[in-house]
C-alpha positions in Angstrom: 26.9 35.0 5.9 29.7 32.9 4.3 28.7 29.4 3.1 30.2 26.6 5.2 32.6 24.4 3.2 34.3 21.1 3.7 37.5 23.0 4.3 35.9 24.9 7.2 34.8 21.5 8.7 38.3 20.0 8.1 40.0 23.0 9.8 37.7 22.8 12.9 38.0 19.0 13.1 41.7 19.0 12.7 41.6 16.6 9.7 42.1 16.8 5.9 39.4 17.9 3.5 39.7 14.5 1.9 38.7 12.9 5.2 35.7 15.2 5.6 34.7 14.3 2.0 34.9 10.6 2.7 32.8 10.9 5.9 30.1 13.0 4.3 29.9 10.9 1.2 29.8 7.7 3.3 33.0 6.3 1.9 34.6 6.1 5.3 35.3 2.4 5.9 38.9 3.1 6.8 38.2 6.0 9.0 38.0 5.6 12.8 34.6 5.9 14.5 35.9 8.8 16.7 37.0 10.8 13.6 33.8 10.0 11.8 31.6 11.1 14.7 33.6 14.3 15.2 33.3 15.3 11.6 29.6 14.6 11.5 29.0 16.5 14.8 30.9 19.6 13.5 29.2 19.5 10.2 25.8 19.4 12.0 26.9 22.3 14.4 28.0 24.4 11.5 24.8 23.7 9.5 26.7 22.4 6.6 24.6 21.8 3.4 26.3 19.6 0.8 26.3 20.5 -2.9 23.9 17.8 -4.1 24.6 18.4 -7.7 28.4 17.9 -7.3 27.7 14.9 -5.2 25.4 13.4 -7.8 28.0 13.9 -10.5 30.4 11.9 -8.4 28.2 9.1 -7.2 25.8 9.0 -10.3 22.9 9.2 -7.8 20.9 12.0 -6.4 19.2 9.9 -3.6 15.9 11.4 -4.8 12.9 9.7 -6.2 9.8 11.2 -7.9 6.2 10.2 -7.3 3.4 11.2 -9.8 -0.1 11.0 -8.4 -3.4 11.7 -10.3 -5.1 13.7 -7.5 -3.4 14.6 -4.3 -6.7 15.9 -2.8 -8.0 12.3 -3.0 -7.2 10.8 0.4 -6.4 7.5 -1.2 -3.4 9.0 -3.0 -2.3 11.2 -0.1 -2.3 8.1 2.2 -0.2 6.2 -0.3 2.1 9.1 -0.8 2.7 9.3 2.9 3.7 5.7 3.0 6.2 6.3 0.1 7.7 9.3 1.8 8.0 7.4 5.2 9.9 4.6 3.5 12.0 6.8 1.3 13.1 9.0 4.3 14.0 5.9 6.3 16.2 4.7 3.5 17.9 8.0 3.0 16.0 9.3 -0.1 14.2 12.6 -0.7 10.9 12.7 -2.6 9.6 15.1 -5.2 5.8 15.0 -5.4 4.0 15.8 -8.7 0.2 16.0 -9.0 -1.0 15.4 -12.5 -4.7 16.2 -12.0 -5.5 13.1 -14.1 -4.3 15.2 -17.1 -1.9 13.4 -19.5 -0.4 16.7 -20.7 0.4 17.7 -17.1 1.7 14.2 -16.4 4.0 14.5 -19.4 5.4 17.8 -18.1 6.2 16.2 -14.7 7.8 13.1 -16.2 10.2 15.4 -18.1 10.8 17.6 -15.0 11.7 14.6 -12.9 14.1 13.3 -15.6 15.7 16.8 -15.7 16.1 16.7 -11.9 18.1 13.5 -12.3 15.9 11.5 -10.0 17.1 8.0 -9.4 13.6 6.5 -10.1 9.9 7.2 -10.2 6.8 5.8 -8.6 4.1 6.3 -11.2 0.3 6.3 -10.5 -1.1 6.8 -14.0 -3.8 9.4 -14.7 -5.1 7.5 -17.7 -3.8 6.0 -20.8 -0.2 6.9 -19.8 1.8 4.7 -22.2 3.5 7.6 -24.0 4.7 9.1 -20.7 6.0 5.7 -19.5 7.9 5.3 -22.7 9.7 8.6 -22.0 11.0 7.1 -18.7 12.0 3.9 -20.5 13.8 5.8 -23.3 15.8 7.7 -20.6 16.6 4.6 -18.6 14.8 5.9 -15.5 13.7 3.0 -13.3 10.0 3.1 -12.4 7.3 1.2 -10.5 3.6 1.4 -11.4 1.3 1.7 -8.4 -2.4 1.0 -8.0 -3.3 1.5 -11.6 -2.4 -0.6 -14.6 -1.3 0.7 -18.0 -2.4 -1.6 -20.9 0.6 -3.1 -22.7 3.0 -2.5 -19.7 2.1 -5.5 -17.6 5.7 -6.8 -17.8 7.1 -3.8 -15.9 7.3 -3.5 -12.1 4.0 -2.8 -10.4 2.2 -3.0 -7.1 -1.6 -3.5 -7.4 -4.7 -4.6 -5.5 -7.0 -7.3 -7.0 -9.7 -5.0 -8.3 -12.1 -7.6 -9.6 -12.0 -9.6 -6.4 -12.8 -6.6 -4.3 -16.0 -5.9 -6.2 -16.9 -9.6 -6.3 -16.8 -9.6 -2.5 -19.1 -6.6 -2.4 -21.6 -8.2 -4.7 -21.5 -11.5 -2.8 -22.2 -9.7 0.5 -25.2 -7.8 -0.9 -26.8 -10.8 -2.5 -26.3 -12.7 0.7 -28.3 -9.9 2.4 -31.1 -10.4 -0.1 -30.4 -7.5 -2.4 -31.4 -7.9 -6.0 -31.2 -4.4 -7.6 -27.6 -3.6 -7.2 -26.3 -0.5 -9.1 -22.6 -0.1 -9.9 -20.8 3.2 -10.4 -17.5 2.7 -12.3 -14.7 5.2 -12.7 -13.6 6.7 -16.0 -12.8 4.5 -19.0 -9.3 6.0 -19.2 -8.4 4.3 -15.9 -7.7 0.6 -16.3 -8.5 -0.2 -12.6 -12.1 1.1 -13.0 -12.5 -1.3 -16.0 -11.3 -4.2 -13.9 -13.8 -3.3 -11.1 -16.6 -3.2 -13.7 -15.5 -6.7 -14.9 -15.7 -7.9 -11.3 -19.2 -6.5 -10.9 -20.4 -7.9 -14.2 -19.1 -11.4 -13.7 -20.4 -11.6 -10.1 -23.9 -10.1 -10.9 -24.3 -12.4 -13.9 -23.4 -15.4 -11.7 -26.6 -14.6 -9.7 -28.7 -13.9 -12.8 -29.2 -10.3 -11.7 -27.4 -8.4 -14.5 -29.1 -5.3 -15.8 -27.1 -2.9 -18.0 -29.3 0.0 -16.9 -27.8 -0.3 -13.4 -24.2 0.5 -14.6 -23.0 4.1 -14.4 -19.8 6.0 -14.9 -18.3 9.1 -13.4 -15.1 10.7 -12.0 -13.5 9.5 -8.8 -14.8 12.6 -7.0 -17.5 13.6 -4.5 -19.2 15.5 -7.3 -19.1 12.4 -9.4 -20.9 10.5 -6.7 -23.5 13.2 -6.3 -24.3 13.4 -10.0 -24.5 9.7 -10.5 -26.7 9.1 -7.4 -29.2 11.7 -8.7 -29.3 9.7 -11.9 -29.9 6.5 -10.1 -32.8 7.9 -8.1 -34.5 8.9 -11.4 -34.7 5.2 -12.5 -38.2 3.9 -12.8 -37.2 0.7 -11.1 -35.8 1.5 -7.7 -32.4 0.1 -6.6 -31.8 -1.4 -3.2 -28.0 -1.1 -3.3 -25.2 1.0 -4.8 -21.5 0.0 -5.1 -19.3 2.9 -5.8 -15.8 2.5 -7.3 -14.2 4.8 -4.6 -15.0 6.0 -1.1 -15.0 9.6 -2.3 -17.8 8.8 -4.8 -19.7 7.0 -2.0 -19.4 10.1 0.2 -21.2 12.1 -2.5 -23.8 9.4 -2.9 -24.5 9.3 0.8 -25.0 13.0 0.9 -27.7 12.9 -1.8 -29.5 9.8 -0.3 -29.6 11.3 3.2 -30.8 14.6 2.0 -33.6 12.8 0.1 -34.7 11.1 3.3 -33.4 7.6 2.7 -32.5 5.5 5.7 -29.2 3.9 5.3 -29.0 0.8 5.0 -32.7 0.1 5.7 -33.9 1.7 2.4 -30.7 1.4 0.4 -27.3 -0.1 1.0 -24.1 1.7 0.0 -20.6 0.2 -0.4 -17.5 2.2 -1.3 -14.0 1.1 -2.4 -10.6 1.9 -0.9 -11.2 2.2 2.9 -9.6 5.6 3.3 -9.3 6.8 6.9 -12.4 9.1 6.6 -14.7 6.2 5.8 -14.9 5.1 9.4 -15.8 8.7 10.5 -18.9 9.1 8.4 -22.3 8.8 9.9 -23.3 6.1 9.3 -19.8 4.6 8.9 -19.1 3.5 5.4 -19.0 -0.2 4.4 -16.2 -0.4 1.9 -13.8 -2.7 0.0 -10.5 -2.2 1.8 -7.2 -1.8 -0.1 -4.1 -2.0 2.1 -3.1 1.6 1.0 -0.1 2.1 3.3 1.3 -1.3 2.6 1.0 -0.8 -1.2 2.8 2.5 -1.0 5.5 1.0 1.3 5.9 -2.0 -1.0 6.2 0.3 -4.1 8.9 2.4 -2.6 10.9 -0.5 -1.3 10.7 -2.2 -4.7 11.8 1.0 -6.5 14.8 1.6 -4.2 15.8 -2.1 -4.6 15.8 -1.7 -8.4 17.8 1.5 -8.1 20.4 -0.3 -6.0 20.7 -3.1 -8.5 18.7 -5.6 -6.4 15.6 -6.0 -8.5 13.1 -8.5 -7.3 12.3 -11.6 -9.4 8.6 -11.0 -8.9 7.7 -8.0 -11.1 4.0 -7.6 -10.3 3.0 -7.7 -6.6 -0.7 -8.1 -5.8 -2.5 -7.4 -2.6 -5.9 -9.0 -1.7 -8.7 -6.6 -0.8 -11.2 -7.2 2.1 -14.7 -6.1 2.6 -15.0 -4.0 5.8 -18.7 -4.1 6.9 -19.8 -1.0 8.8 -23.1 0.9 9.0 -24.1 1.5 5.3 -24.7 -2.1 4.2 
């Protein structure tokens, strides 16, 4: 089947090819609405697909952005990615999704891929100490917005974050208010700056109550298996804990599985608090008490910020912070 061209549309619409080009490239200020609508209708009927490469060479824009996420199977990142795609689509942009699997080498490959695809900008959720990969974007003058996770040394660049320390502080305050004294904390990997900030929030809050015990601090990956492994470690402590704060809901799901299998009543025997408030947390049994991050709003904000930068309307405020809330349900 012959590919539909602008000339085909022009012939059917009874206008010049230049008129069709101006309409399809949205440079039609001096074209009547009747002509514009007729051209668009015919283009749609003929299933015209524009040559995006030729258009990008003309406009210097591809109307495409990239998003790099550390783990698309983690509902936190998939919920944020959905928000980004919703906003981008509404603003006329396409999205290329890249999943780094928390591997800097894979992240590096995707950064270079997105640059080669001439994306207009990138929303970057780091998989770890990602400064080298960010520098590639900077060296190639590609606008980017960091989301959710900090990268040390790049605080001056655009970013959308939640107040990690405050979230864990709220969790500790709530548990101590309920009379809990042996509160274990499961942090994420050292390579992720956000997990370090959550640990700082725990340490400062627990010290304020005179309950600090280094043996109650654990580390693992932001996965169900990470939660399972760490909870088994916690249960082997000589001195029993009465609460566990996990640095992600996914970790907490793994922890709950172990506790329930071992016959613990939640929260009577032990309280559990997660972090993120992904949609699945309210469908657990019992429902998970968790620190809520406004995931959709963060993704929405990151996308709007990036597109404003692309369009030369950069915001004065480079770092945007959202405040977390503690959502109390059935596990604490």
